[in-house]
C-alpha positions as CSV (number, residue, x, y, z in Angstrom):
1,X,-12.3,4.8,21.2
2,X,-14.0,3.6,19.1
3,X,-13.5,-0.2,17.9
4,X,-11.7,0.5,14.4
5,X,-9.0,2.8,16.6
6,X,-8.3,0.4,19.3
7,X,-7.7,-2.5,17.0
8,X,-5.5,0.0,14.4
9,X,-3.0,0.1,17.5
10,X,-3.0,-2.4,18.7
11,X,-1.9,-4.2,15.4
12,X,0.2,-2.0,14.3
13,X,0.6,0.7,17.0
14,X,4.2,1.1,17.4
15,X,6.2,4.1,16.3
16,X,8.6,4.0,13.2
17,X,11.0,5.0,16.3
18,X,10.5,2.6,18.6
19,X,10.7,-0.4,16.0
20,X,14.7,1.3,14.9
21,X,15.2,1.1,19.0
22,X,14.4,4.4,19.6
23,X,13.3,5.9,23.0
24,X,10.8,9.0,22.2
25,X,12.3,10.9,24.6
26,X,13.2,14.2,24.3
27,X,16.7,14.3,24.8
28,X,19.7,15.2,22.6
29,X,21.0,11.7,21.4
30,X,17.1,9.9,21.0
31,X,16.4,13.4,19.0
32,X,19.2,13.4,16.6
33,X,18.2,9.5,15.9
34,X,14.5,10.3,15.2
35,X,16.8,13.1,12.5
36,X,18.9,10.1,11.6
37,X,15.6,8.0,11.3
38,X,13.8,10.3,9.0
39,X,16.2,10.7,6.6
40,X,16.7,7.1,5.5
41,X,12.8,6.7,5.6
42,X,13.2,9.6,3.1
43,X,14.1,7.3,0.1
44,X,12.8,5.2,-2.2
45,X,13.2,2.0,0.3
46,X,11.4,-0.2,2.2
47,X,11.1,1.2,6.2
48,X,12.2,-2.7,7.2
49,X,15.4,-1.9,5.3
50,X,15.3,2.3,6.6
51,X,15.1,0.9,9.9
52,X,17.3,-2.1,9.7
53,X,20.0,0.4,8.4
54,X,19.3,2.7,11.6
55,X,20.1,0.4,13.9
56,X,23.0,-0.4,12.1
57,X,24.4,2.7,12.3
58,X,23.4,2.9,15.9
59,X,25.2,0.3,16.5
60,X,28.3,1.2,15.4
61,X,28.2,4.7,17.6
62,X,26.3,7.0,15.1
63,X,23.6,7.5,17.2
64,X,25.0,10.9,18.3
65,X,25.9,13.5,16.4
66,X,29.3,13.6,17.6
67,X,29.0,9.7,17.3
68,X,28.0,10.0,13.5
69,X,30.7,12.0,12.4
70,X,33.6,10.4,14.1
71,X,32.2,7.6,12.0
72,X,34.8,7.3,8.6
73,X,32.6,7.8,5.4
74,X,33.5,3.9,4.8
75,X,32.5,2.8,8.5
76,X,28.8,4.5,7.5
77,X,28.7,2.8,4.2
78,X,29.5,-0.5,6.2
79,X,26.8,0.0,8.5
80,X,24.2,0.9,6.0
81,X,25.2,-2.0,4.1
82,X,24.4,-4.4,6.6
83,X,20.8,-3.1,6.9
84,X,20.7,-4.1,3.2
85,X,20.5,0.1,2.2
86,X,22.5,-0.5,-0.4
87,X,21.1,1.8,-3.3
88,X,21.8,4.8,-1.8
89,X,24.4,3.7,0.9
90,X,27.7,6.1,-0.7
91,X,25.4,9.3,-1.3
92,X,23.8,8.4,2.3
93,X,26.8,7.9,4.3
94,X,28.1,11.3,3.1
95,X,24.9,13.1,3.9
96,X,24.8,11.7,7.5
97,X,28.0,12.5,8.1
98,X,27.4,16.4,6.4
99,X,24.1,16.4,8.7
100,X,26.0,15.9,12.1
101,X,28.1,18.9,11.5
102,X,25.1,21.0,11.4
103,X,23.7,19.1,14.3
104,X,26.2,19.8,16.3
105,X,28.2,22.9,14.2
106,X,24.5,25.1,14.9
107,X,22.4,23.5,17.5
108,X,25.3,22.7,19.8
109,X,24.9,18.7,18.9
110,X,21.7,19.4,20.7
111,X,18.0,20.0,18.4
112,X,16.0,20.8,21.1
113,X,17.5,24.3,20.7
114,X,15.7,24.0,16.9
115,X,12.6,23.6,19.1
116,X,13.2,27.1,20.8
117,X,14.9,28.6,17.5
118,X,11.3,28.2,15.7
119,X,9.4,29.8,18.8
120,X,7.7,26.3,19.1
121,X,6.1,26.9,15.4
122,X,5.7,23.5,13.6
123,X,5.9,25.6,10.1
124,X,9.3,27.4,11.4
125,X,10.5,24.3,12.5
126,X,10.0,22.6,9.1
127,X,12.2,25.0,8.2
128,X,14.5,24.5,10.1
129,X,14.5,20.4,9.5
130,X,14.9,21.3,5.6
131,X,18.0,23.3,6.0
132,X,19.5,19.3,6.6
133,X,21.3,17.3,3.7
134,X,18.6,14.9,2.4
135,X,15.6,16.0,4.4
136,X,12.9,17.4,2.2
137,X,8.9,17.6,2.6
138,X,9.0,13.8,3.4
139,X,11.6,13.9,5.7
140,X,9.9,16.8,7.3
141,X,7.1,14.7,8.4
142,X,8.3,11.9,8.9
143,X,10.4,13.3,11.4
144,X,7.5,15.8,12.8
145,X,4.7,13.4,13.1
146,X,7.0,10.9,15.4
147,X,8.5,14.1,17.6
148,X,4.9,14.9,18.4
149,X,5.3,12.3,20.8
150,X,8.3,14.0,23.0
151,X,7.1,18.2,21.4
152,X,3.4,18.7,22.1
153,X,3.9,21.8,20.3
154,X,3.9,20.1,17.2
155,X,0.4,18.3,17.6
156,X,-1.8,17.5,15.7
157,X,0.6,16.6,13.2
158,X,-1.2,15.2,10.5
159,X,0.4,14.6,6.6
160,X,-1.3,13.2,3.4
161,X,0.7,9.7,4.2
162,X,-2.0,9.8,7.7
163,X,-4.6,11.3,5.7
164,X,-4.8,8.7,3.2
165,X,-5.0,5.9,6.1
166,X,-7.2,7.4,7.4
167,X,-9.2,7.7,5.0
168,X,-8.9,4.2,3.9
169,X,-10.9,2.9,7.4
170,X,-13.4,5.9,7.2
171,X,-11.3,7.6,9.8
172,X,-11.8,11.5,9.9
173,X,-9.0,13.1,7.7
174,X,-8.9,17.1,9.4
175,X,-6.5,16.7,11.6
176,X,-8.5,17.9,14.7
177,X,-11.0,15.5,14.4
178,X,-8.8,12.4,13.9
179,X,-6.5,13.6,16.9
180,X,-9.7,14.0,19.1
181,X,-10.0,9.8,18.5
182,X,-7.1,9.2,20.9
183,X,-5.1,10.6,23.9
184,X,-2.6,13.0,23.0
185,X,0.2,10.3,23.9
186,X,-1.3,8.4,21.7
187,X,-1.3,10.8,18.5
188,X,2.1,9.9,17.2
189,X,1.1,6.5,17.3
190,X,-2.1,6.7,15.8
191,X,0.0,8.3,12.9
192,X,2.0,5.5,12.1
193,X,-0.3,3.1,12.5
194,X,-2.3,5.1,10.0
195,X,1.3,5.6,7.7
196,X,0.9,1.6,7.3
197,X,-2.4,1.2,6.4
198,X,-1.0,3.9,3.6
199,X,1.1,1.3,2.3
200,X,-0.7,-2.1,3.0
201,X,-3.9,-2.5,1.6
202,X,-4.5,-6.0,3.4
203,X,-3.6,-4.3,6.9
204,X,-6.4,-1.6,6.1
205,X,-8.3,-4.5,4.7
206,X,-7.9,-6.5,8.5
207,X,-8.6,-3.7,10.4
208,X,-11.8,-2.5,9.0
209,X,-13.4,-5.8,10.0
210,X,-13.2,-4.5,13.6
């Protein structure tokens, strides 16, 4: 592992899921929370606010499909408000309720069934993920680059934001070459760190002085 990558992981190697308190485990609750997080991060809003809103929703009982569906629309709005996710709170509250219903009805509350239905094919998985309200191409990228920590068949998942961060640091933008810089288990961490670099030139400059 070269010095730049080592410093990058040390400075910013926490995944967005970990920052939101989501364990990176191949379990129904963790995968649903990851889907909620991807939905919240898809909006034009700061990641700090989106992750704070995710934590508030989970605290309110929305950390499982059943729990999210049981929350009233107003309870979801209030949780989003506590996380300062206010510009999109009403429409997002509706989407999250609908999303939870789909997870329950189509996948019986367990998104591991999505992996099975997709035949563990990243393209098919992306198509299925886009069936959820609020999950477009950006949401798919967020979900998949974090889920590759639990689902090895997604690796290496390197999207345009990750490539932008890699380019800023002079790292390879080819998915295979970039993935070879770290052990498989650290690829989600590297991806999250590079997304932060893509958004924060100061961080990029700090890391480059490795």
